[in-house]
C-alpha positions, 0 to 999 in steps of 0.5 A, spaced: 953 850 543 947 852 547 940 855 543 938 859 546 930 864 545 927 871 547 924 870 555 918 873 557 916 875 550 921 879 547 922 879 540 929 882 537 927 883 529 935 885 528 942 882 530 944 888 533 936 888 538 939 880 539 946 881 541 944 888 545 939 885 548 944 878 551 949 884 553 945 887 557 943 882 561 937 880 559 934 873 561 934 869 554 930 861 556 935 854 554 931 850 548 937 845 547 934 838 549 941 835 550 941 840 555 940 839 562 937 847 563 932 845 557 928 850 559 931 854 564 932 862 564 939 865 562 944 870 560 950 873 559 952 872 566 951 865 565 956 864 558 962 860 562 957 855 564 953 854 557 959 855 552 957 858 546 950 860 544 947 861 539 941 866 540 934 864 536 930 871 535 926 874 530 919 869 530 926 864 531 928 865 524 934 868 525 941 865 528 947 869 531 953 866 536 955 869 542 
């Protein structure tokens, strides 16, 4: 499981907004110290190399797994 957070100051407030952002291919930042790409941007197109992805949003208070 790879944890990602919104990039470029975006911060979806709802699960729907977060999922929409992911599905639209917006960039997210890998926030997982066990991942060699920690701190690097990623998007839906990178999912095959990331495995399961946990989106953290709404001030990092909410989680959605994709």
